[in-house]
N, C-alpha and C positions, 0 to 999 in steps of 0.2 A: 861915384859909388852908386850901386844899384839900390832901389827903394827897399827891397827885402832885407838887404844887408844892413841898411841904415836903421830899419825898424828893430832888427835883432840887437844892434849895438845900443839903441835907446833902451830896450827892455833890460839888457844886462846892466846898464848904468843905473836904471831905476831900482833894480833888485839890489845892487851893491849899496846904493844910497839908503835904501830901506833897512838893510842889514846893519849898517853903521849906526843909523839913528836908533833902531830898536835895541841894539846891544847895550846901549848906555842908559836905558830907561830905569828909573827908580820908581818904587812904589809910592803911593800917596803918603804913607807913614814916613818913609825915608825923606821925601821932599819936605814934609812938615818939620822933621827933626833938623834938617839942613837949614831951613829958613829961620829956625828959632835961634840960631847962633850967628854971631858976626864974622866968624872965621870957620874954615872947614875943619880945622883941628884945634884942640885946646892948647897944644904946645908942640915943640919939635919931637919930644918923646912920644906923644900921642900919635903923631904922624908916622914915626918909625915903627911903632907897634902895629898900626893899621896896615902899613905897607908890607910888613913881613908875615902877617897872619891872613889867612883866607877869610873871605866874608862869611862863608858857610860854617866856619869854626873847625874845619878839618886841618890837620897838620899844624896845630898851635905851637908857637914858641913864645912863652911868657917868662919874663925875668922878675926877680923879686923887686927890682926898682920900678918895673911897670906896675906891679900890684900896689906899691906905695904911692906912686905918682897919680894913678887913676882917681882916687877919691880926693887927694890934695889939690889936683888941677881941675877937678870936676869934668872928667872926660865924658863924652856923650857918644851915642850910637848904640848898636846892638851889643848887649852884654854877652860875654863869652864865659862859659863855665869851664874851669880847668881842674884836672885832678892833680894831686901833689907831685906825681911823677912827670908832669908836663911843665913844671916850674923850674927854671934854670937859674943858677947863680950868675951874677953880672961879671 
């Protein structure tokens, strides 16, 4: 392999590695919140809620049981505000 081609491959690998590392970065507040709990989610329902809803709060899908479970199970993370038309029956 020629030296120029090798340098190009190394540059591509470094760029890809940086993209992977930076895409998973959390803010200092998110890290503090995560470190304050012994688990990533309070319950299976909390995990399901987080997986089906976008982090930025767009395209929310909230059920009545989610709303009941959140305070009962002491869910943590970014609070999302929903309007009544975004709440679904289970």
